[in-house]
C-alpha positions, 0 to 999 in steps of 0.5 A: 040209261034204258032209254038211251039202250032203246032209241039206240036199238031203234036206230040199229034197226032202222039202219039195218031195214034202210040198207036191207031195202037199198041192197036188195035192189042187187043180185047178191053174186054183186054183192059178193064180188064188189068188196073183193074188186075194191080191194083190188082196185085199192090194191093196184092204185097203191102200186101204182103210187108206189112206183110213181114215187120210186121212179118219178111220174115220167119214168112210170107213164113212159114204162106204162106206155111202151108195155101198151105198145108191146100190146098191139099185135105185132109190135113185140114180136117185131121188137123181139126179132130185131132184138135177136138179130143184134143177138145173132149179130153179136154172136156170129161176130164174136164166134167167128174170132173167137175160133182162132183163139188159143184154149189150150197152153202151148205144148212148148212154150214161145219163150221171148217169142212171145213178145213178138206174138204180142206185137202183132197182135196189138198191131191189129187194134183200132188206131186209138190215138187222139180218136178215142173221147173217154177211153185213152186220156194221155196223148202221144206215142206210147214210146216217147214222153209222159207215155214212156215215163209211166210205162216205165214205171209200171214195169219197174214195179209190176212184181209189188202187191201192197197187201204185203207192206212190210214187204213192198215198202216202197209202194205202201209209201207211193199209195199213201202218196198218192191218197194224200197228194189228191185229198189236198187237191180236194180241200183236205189242207182246209180248215172247213174239211175237219183236217182227217181226209183219208183214204185209198187207191182203186182200180178205177171209178166204179171200185172207189164207187162201190166203196164209198156205197158199202162204206156209207151203208155199215156206217149209217147202220151202226149210226142210225141202226139203218137195216134196210138201206136206200140211197138216191141218186140223179138219173145223170149219174153213173151206173156203177151205183145201180152196180152198188145197190144190187151188190151190197142189197140197198134199194136205189131211188133214181130221181130225174134232173132238172132243166140244167140238167142237174141233179133236182135237190127238191126232188131228192129232198122229197125221196129221203125217208128213215132209210135213206143212208146216202145222196150222191152228187156229180162233178161233172156228170158223165152225160152232160158234163154238168157240174150238180149244185154241190153245196145244196146237196151237202146241206140237204145231206147235213141236215137230214144226218146221211151221208153224201158222196161226190162224184170227181172220178171225171173232174178231180183233176181237171176243177181244182186247176180250173178254180186256180186258173180264175175259172167259176168253179162253184164248190165240189170237195171237203170244204163243202159241209156235209160231204163224206166221201169223194171219187176220183180218178187218176187214170183219166185227167190225172194221166196215170196209167189205167187201173187207178182210182182214188177214194176219200173221206171225210174222216177215219171214223167213217173210213173204218167201215170200209176195212174187212178184218178177219181174225178167225181165220186159220191162215192167221189175221187177215186185213184188206183195205179194198175189194180185191186183197192182191193188187197190182203194185206197178199200176200204184207206181204209175200213179205216183210218177204220173203226178210228180212228173207232171205236178202242179205247172203240169196239170195247169197247163193241161187244165188251161189246155182243156178249157180252152178247147172246150170254149172253142168246140162251144164257140163253134157250135154258137157260130153254126147255130147263128149260121143255120138260123140267118140262112133260114131267115134270108130264105 
């Protein structure tokens, strides 16, 4: 034992002497600063790698590149000046218009004359019929056909509020049937769905997405105890998910799309961790009109035990009918294993009035986390299924009227026209491309 202790002390003395001899060639200040600089560099690398992991290599380097460009003398001031020009133009343009807007109630009411003033204001709107893609989905004149029918339905129930189910039983029925009919289009009656699909009507795709995200967060907190939630979306996913992340304090991980502009399943898998509550797929995505690999994403979500939301806000009233017409549409609904929620807008290709959407869940166990119930309010029991308390029953009635008036045959015909028009546009682009290519060759 004494021999081992003597050898160890000898080794320490030799090591100390060697280290002192090596370090004696450096300035004391350098020896003091070296560990601090090493710590700073390590910290920077850790932050840099963390940003790459969160945003991806491409987005990270693009951000650094733009920051570097702004360091060049004159560039930042030029960019700021151009931004200010746009802001000033917006302010000046709106200011001149707003100066004519009322800020006080009229002393004497206009009575029925207010309708004439409204008609005059409406006449100044842009001539949008058939010209504004993604704005109004109902074609034709507002005074006839489907448009007129929707307007009459909304007007008939303009005073109703589904918050009071015992009073406005008709609207309660309309909402339940819109939800059920929409769910049936998306596989609710198929065995693979589990037979418990349920949901609610909302004010639009954004609210449907917000509710799906909030519900997934609370469901995963109950299921896995996740208190620092994260969700993963493709960069093609709608901006409503950014809004949901901000509203509900969820870390958002946005990953690049692949070469086909689809959600990259491999990239999403790499970002899943113990705090992941939700991944998202679009069918189709708004920017490119491309359907994400829903089946692959469903398998991924199921294998990791996380929620999977399918954004069908744009395709919900097209894809089911395109499939029936024989188009090769990949699976996208509740028949896909792993799908826990779906959002679908009735006010797009469902041809319902603006402000109508549906959010659906695979079962009641998930949806119950969407509801807010207050039992200790002095005003009594308050239960609300959506973000809004009071809701316009007229819009619900308008959505029901739209779906009932068109029926399956109406939607099939509309979808047939849509698909044929898209094919015609595609053929046109291909013709132009071939024409330009041949022209270049001939030259």
